[in-house]
Each structure stands twice: as structure tokens, then as C-alpha cells.
Phi, psi and omega in degrees: 000137181296144176253010184281147175241129180263149178204158178290115182259191000282191182304139177105357180284166175296328179296323177295323177297324176293318180298328178295341178275349182276104187301318183290349179270349181296130179083000179257162178292141176243140182238118178279132180236175188264340183198174182298318181302318180292322179298314181287329175296324175302319181291315183295319182277352181086005177296329178230151177288323182200168179222146174258125182226148177287135184238336183197144173238141185294341180259313186265353180084204184293149177273109189299322180297321178291314181300317180293322180294317180294333180279337187248342178263118186286159170064033174259144180227140173270126181245356178190159175227152186216139183252136179229117174299140185252131175212155184225154171234158174259120184241160180206171176296147178309135180097348180280140176250166179299327180292339180280347190279120176241325181235133184239124175274136181194147169297140184305323180292317179296319180299317180297325182283348180244007188300320180299313180298317181296318181293329179283321188259335179224067188298339183257016184286160172245152182253129175248107183298145178229158183288333177206167180294323179288320178300323178303319181286317183293335176300331181295337184261003181290144181231160177269188184298333180271000180087007178273148180298134185246003182286138176284331184279149176264334182208172181213151172269127186210164175294153179301333182285356184300327183288347176283344185244336186220149182280082181231152177264141175271118179272331180201142178249161175058045185271357178291143185283335181232113183290349182267008183294128178226136175253136179259129180245150179242141172266118187243134177215188177251012180294146175265348180290131180262128178306144180298146179296143181248349187094350176222079189233171179222145176238128181247142179204168177230134182222150177247150176282146180290334181199154176273080185224156180303133177089353183297316181293320178300318180296323177296314182293330179295336177301333181261316184296323181285355178242011176070029182258124179268144177257129176264351177208133172214109180225148179252147176224141178295137177289323175105353182268344179191155176296141177085357179262122184228152168250158184241128176265124190229134170245130179250147176273103181144175185246148183300337178282350175282139185303317183293323178290314181299317181294323177295320179293323176297317177297319179295320181297322178290333188271317189263148178287343181205123175229133180247118176275118183263345177136158169241134189202162181296139175290143180294327182274355177059027179267120179296149177291139178257112183220158180297131183291355171295344181248022177291158184306316185296334178292318177295318180297317180297320180295320179293321178297320178299314180295320180298322178295321178297317182290330181267004178062030176285149179293139180284145177237155178292134179272000000 
């Protein structure tokens, strides 16, 4: 079995920073890929043991390419999550000044997060989309057959660590519009083994509504609210087979081995025509879920014992 871990490359990306947090990946081969689809294909084909992919940003929300891939590629499981603070610098070839910059290469998400700074400081700039933040920067150093620079861009938005890997000048630091931006990454594999509960866990799943009818979404949400389960993420994505048809990407606070989570999943399974369990795994922030003790495990166990007693005609006792 392959011991390789895939991540969005090249070296120096935020995804690589997330992979560095994966303890079991230390000392193993890492494979840089070009997009989420390639990373997950590595996992499906067995080329890699697991892949680290961006799943959510605190400013921009869920990563749609990741959400759609997890909904359509079978037998994938999330076994861990990792948080990486996001920050950007504006870099250029040595000798370039800020006044020289007319075209900026940037990943679309990074560009959106720096748009305010760019509009204030370079109001006449043009945007050249790039596949990754590091790729945007490395494009600046590309040359033609004669050795002349061939990049259309004058500068690029890149992670601060880019200068550790490439000979580029930093024209401006701290250009992100929101200093609180954090990206959440998921470790995805094909294992069926569920990580043991830690007391600070998260459960991820995808569910579809049974019909586009009044109250359907409320009924889906009630599967969790009536069992004291909090959702840390709820986002919709189009299924693609008809207008108005959506699937919901959901993160729950808790582990599938907890009674309230398990009971909610059973209710959801009875309600929805399709539910995909993506995994239960430790929360990156290690914060235990705060829930009403009316939904503690022992309460569910006691209720089942009570029902079992009724069915077996045992005499009732005062609780």
C-alpha cells in the first residue's frame, strides 16, 4: 500500500503547511498535484494513502470544488482537519517597483481576499488567474527559449513563505483585507476505520432533501435540533440534475459513537433519500462540544432500557 500523501502544490502552498501538521505523514513521500480532483484521484487509485485538501475558509465559506468532489466520489472519508492562518504578500521579479505593476497573477480566492488593498493601492491593475498561490509567483520567473522573461504578469499574490523557495522581491506585506482569515483543510483517505472519540470531535456528512416542498429543510434540521446536536457548517450545493435541487454539506459537533449523534444520523437516514457519511474525527481546535445534558449518552441508554422493559412486560420502577 502506498505511503504517499498528496497535496496542492507546488512547495510553499498553504496546503503544504496543513500537511506539515499531519503527524502520520512525517517522513513519508509527499506528492504535489495541480487541483483537488487530482489529489482525490490519487487516493481513489491508490497512488496515495491520503490527500490534504482545502474544505472551508472563514471568509469565503466552503470550497465548492471540494464539496462537489466529496459528494460524487464514493468511499472517501475525512480522518482529520487542520487550520492554517492565511496571509499574503505581493511579490515581483527583482528590480520591479510597485509603480511598475499593471497585471497581477493570483489564485481567484486569494485575489478576492486582497481586492480591497489592490483597489486602494493599484486601482488600474488587471488580474491574471492562476491555479495556486505559489504557481502565480513562479510564473513570474518563467523564461522563453532565449532566456527572456515570458510572464504576462508584473507581480503576484503569494504566501509569505514564497521567498524561502524562490528569488522574488516582496513589494508589500499584509495585503489581505481580513487578518482573521483561516482556511480549514481535511485529510481524506479511503479507510473505513473511524478515529476514536476524543471528546472534541466533528462529524461531516452530505444529505439531500426528499422533495422540493415547504418544510423539507426544516424537517432535515429538526433531526439535529431535537437531539441537541449543533451544526458548525451548513451549506447547499446544486445537485445538477434539475433547477432547485440541492444537497447539503453538514458538520456536526460530536462523534458518531455519541448517542445523540448516532440517533440523529438514524433519523436523517430515514428522512433523506441519500446521506453520505464523510467521517468523525478530532476537531482542529480541540474544543469539546457544549450541549444540553438532557442529550447525554446515559439519557438515551436509559430511554432504551425503559422501552425494552415495556416490551418485555417487566414491572415499572420509579426513576
